[in-house]
N, C-alpha and C positions, 0 to 999 in steps of 0.2 A: 793473272791480270785485269781476268775480270770474273766476276764474284756470282755467278752463276753460269750456267749448263745453257752453250750454247747448243741450238739443231740446226745440223746440216741440211741444204735446202739442194735439192739435183732434181733432174728430172726434165720432160719436155714441161712449154709453158703456152700453154694452147690463149690466143685471146679468144671471147666469143663476144659475135657481135651480137649486141642490144639494141634494137631501133627504136626511136622514140626519144633518144636522153633529153634528161631538161635543159634548159635554156636556165643558163647563171641563176644562182641564188631560186630560182623557185623550185617547186615540190613535185614530186614525183611518185609511182608506185606502183607495184607488179598487182594488177586489179585480175590478178588468177585465181586467188583464194575466195574463200567461198565461207570463209570462216570467222573468229576474230582471231587469230593470231596472227597480231601486227608487229611487224622487226621496226624499228626506228633506227635507219643508220644517218648521224648526222658528220658532214665534214666540215671542214674549218675555211676553206678558199678556194677560191678557182685559177690564182694565176698560176698555181703550179699545176702543170698541163694534167698531170698524171689520177687524180681527182675524176675528175669527167668523165677524162680517155680509158681508163681501169679502172681504177676502186668502184665507182659507183655500178659501171655494167657488169663488170665481173662479180659480184657480191649478190649482186641481183638475180643472175642467170643461176650463181650458185642456191640460193636459197629455193628458185624456184625448180630445180633438179632436184630437191632434198625432201622440200615441203605442199606440197601441190594445193594444199587450204592456208599457207602464211602468204602474207601480201607483207611488202616491205614499202614505208615512208621516208622518203627522202628527204634530204633539206641539208641547204649549205647554210653558211652562215656570213662567206663573203670578208671573213677574216672582220669580225665585230663579235664580239667577246659577248655581249647586252645581247646582240639576234639571235647568238648561240641558247644564250638562260633562255630566251622567250621558246625558241624551237623545240627547245625540249621538253619546258611544259606544255606546250600544244599539242604535241606528242603524247605524252603521257596522259590528260585529260581526253586525247584522240581514242585513248586506249591501247598503247604499245606495251606489247608485256616483254620488251627488252630493249636499251639501248644501246646498240652502235656506236662510239664517241670517239672522234677525234677530235680535242679540243681546240680554239682559238687558244684558249692560253688555260696552258694547264692546272695552275692555283684559284682562279674564277671556278674550272670545272667541278672544281671541289664542293660546290654547291650545288651544281646539278646531280653529282652523286648523290648526296645527302638528302635533295628533295626525291629524286628519282628508289631509293632503297627508303624512304619512308612511305611509299606507295605499292613495295614489296617487287620493285618492277628492278631487275636487276641492269648491270651498267659493266658492258663489255668499252676496257678504254684499246681504243684500236690504232695504232700506229703512234701514239703520244701518250709518255705513260701520266697517269690519275691518280692522286693519293686515294687512297680507298675506295677503290673501283674494286668489282669482281673480280674480273679476270682484264688480262692484258696483253694482248698481241702486237709483236712489235718486230725489225732487227735487231741486231746487236749493235746498239748505237756508240757506244764508247768505241766499238771496233768499227763502222767507220771512221771516224774522226784518225782514230789509227793507220785504217788503209790511205785516207787519204795524206796524212804526216808523211808515212814510209814515201808512195808515192811522188811525194815532192823533192826529198829529200833524195832520192836516186835520180828522178830528172836534173836535181839542179847540180848534179857532183857535190851535196853535201856544203854548200859553200855560195852567198852571197844574203842578197836584198832579197828581201820579199814581204809584201800586204798581207793581210788575211783580212777579210772578210764573211763573216759568221752568221749563224740564223738570227731569226728571232727570241730578244730574252723573256717572252712568256710563254716561249715552245720548250717542254723540258727538256725535246729531241736534242734542240739547239746544245746544249749546254754540256752535254754527253758529247755532241760530235766536238767540241768544242776544247773540251778536256782529254780527248782520244786523241788530236791533232796536237794538243803541246806536248802530251805525252813525250812525243814522238820529235818535236820541233825544239823544243826547250834543252834537249839534250843533244841536238847537233847542230849543224856549225852556218847552219843559217840565220840572220840578224829579221827580227821583226822592225819594221819601217814606223808602220802604221798600223791599226785595228782596226777593226769599224761593227759592234755587232747591230743588223740591220732588224730597225721593228718588225718590219712586216715582210721580210725575205723579197724585197722589190728589187726585179733588174735594175730599173730607172734609178735608185735609190745605188745599187754598186753601181751604176756606171757614174752617175754625181761624184760619188765618195772618189774611185778610182782617177776621176779626171781631175780631183781636186789634186792627187797627192802626186800626179803627173805636175801637176805645176811647180812641185819643189823639185821632183828628181829627174835624172836625165831619164826614156823610156828605155834605152837600150842598156841600162846598168842595172835595170828590172830585173832579177834572176830568177824569179815564180810569183805566183798568187795562189796562196789558199783564197779558195771559193767554197764555201760551205757546200753548194747544192749548185745544179746547172744554168740556173736562172740567174743566179747571180755572176757562175761563169760567163753568159752571156751578157751580162752589162760589163762585164772587165772589159772583152773583147770590145765588146761597140767603144769604151775608152780607150784601148789601144789605139785601135784603128782608127779611130780621128786622131789620133797623135799623132798620125803618120808610122806609125808600127806595123812593118811586112813580114820581118821576122819574131814571132812572138812567144815569150818566156811560157813555159808548162803552168797550164792553172786546172788545177782540176775542179771538180764541181762530186754532185751525186741525184741521182735519178733518172739517169739512162733517157733524158729526155731524146726525143728525133734530134731535134736541133744541135743539140751535144752530141750524137755519136758522130754526125755529119759536121760540125766540129775537129773532133778525136781523126775522121780518115784526112781531112783537110789541112792537119795540124797546126787546128789552132784552138785548142785545147789539149790536156794531154790525159787525162782519162776522168770518168767516171767514176760512182757506184752504182753496179746494178745491182736492186731488192727486188727479188720477183714476186711483183706485185698478186698475181694469183693465186701465190701460195698462203699469199700473208689474204687476203680476199675469201677465198676460200677456208682456210683455220674459220675466220670470224663469221662464214654465213652460216658455218657448220654448228660452231659452238651458243651461234645465237637461235638456231634451229632446235640444239638438244635442249637450252635454259626454257625454250616455250614449251617444250614437251615435258617438261617438267623434270630433265636426265642431267647430272653434272657430272663433269667430263675428269680420270683420275689420272693424265698425263701428261699434267703438269710441273711447270718448273716455278721454284719460288723468285720471285724479284721484288724488293724491297717488303716484303711481308702478301705480295697479290700474287695468285695462281696465273704463273702466264705462259703464251708461248713464245720464244726467245727465237730468233730465224739467225743466219747468218746469210752475211751480204757479199757480193763480188765483186772484187778490182775492173775495173775495164780498160784497155786502150787500144790500140789502131790494133796490134799483134792479135787481140780475142773477138773480138767486136762477132767477127763468123761466127767462131763455136761459142759464143753466151743468149746476145740478143738475137741473133740470127737464128741460131741453131735452137733456141726456145722456143723461136717464131714468136717474141715477142713485137720485132717490126720484120715485111720483107721485104729482101733486096730493091726490093721495088721500092719500098715507102723511103728506104735511104738514099737509094744509087738516085737520084732524080739526077738532068742536066749537069746544074752547075757541080755535082760531085761526081760526076763519071768517071772522069780518071782518076781520084782522089779512090777510086772504091776499088777500078783498074787496079791501082798498084796495092791494095790489097787485097787481091784473091776471091772479089767478091764478085765478078764480073768476069 
């Protein structure tokens, strides 16, 4: 099913607090270094909560742990591919020795890769694949889509009409999620009424699309919704709630956002896909520090011609919240079980 070796991810995931998170779209750096070892971390956007809340601080903390004379130049493109191109060029001009790049647009980012490599600056494609990058770190993205499709088939009893909301066409991961989901759904008894490729993963767009579809169908007849990530799942939930739905059909998701975990416990979302971000951020930091120090790893696998680390995602439903995101300390019980969700938490055995 998959063309490459999967690396299983287990163990505790400790969230490391880092003071002074940068404002959205702003630059920041770890100024603990006193030398010229600069690593540029370029992330794509801020609408998805993981980047500012997890990827950035975890990456910075790991670099600081591994390399006392390294500093991180952090830049966020705010979903603007042109802005990301300019940020990358500035980072190279400012002396970055390595770019760790999560692209807004995977195809457009090949230009960044070529520019960096012409300056002898290696590029680590982070979370999203970039053709020609020196290294790639991500999760098994087709498997993510398969897990979402499998969960939806199970939750619906393999029958009925569904909606599909995919990710951005410019995000190379979105195509892999979509492929994995279709590999399951197309062989099932589910009928896709309408399908939408969301230009920027926008929850607002997801809500508008779902609301427009509910004008044409009876919401009570909707068997389920495939949402490629938790942000869109939130938009779907909002549209259904506005339409007067109280008994929510199964909705999929991804990223294990806090709001999604709470919706899952409350019966408002069926599942999410948890990708232990600390493992990914730590691996990227280790690789970046190795490259800054002139070391090349030998433990990679091949993905489309690029030396890669491919990590294994985890499906989360109400039944295993306690054994996944809570056990790994991704969220605490106090984080999840606010007053609004106290009863749902108690029912799930979290309190």
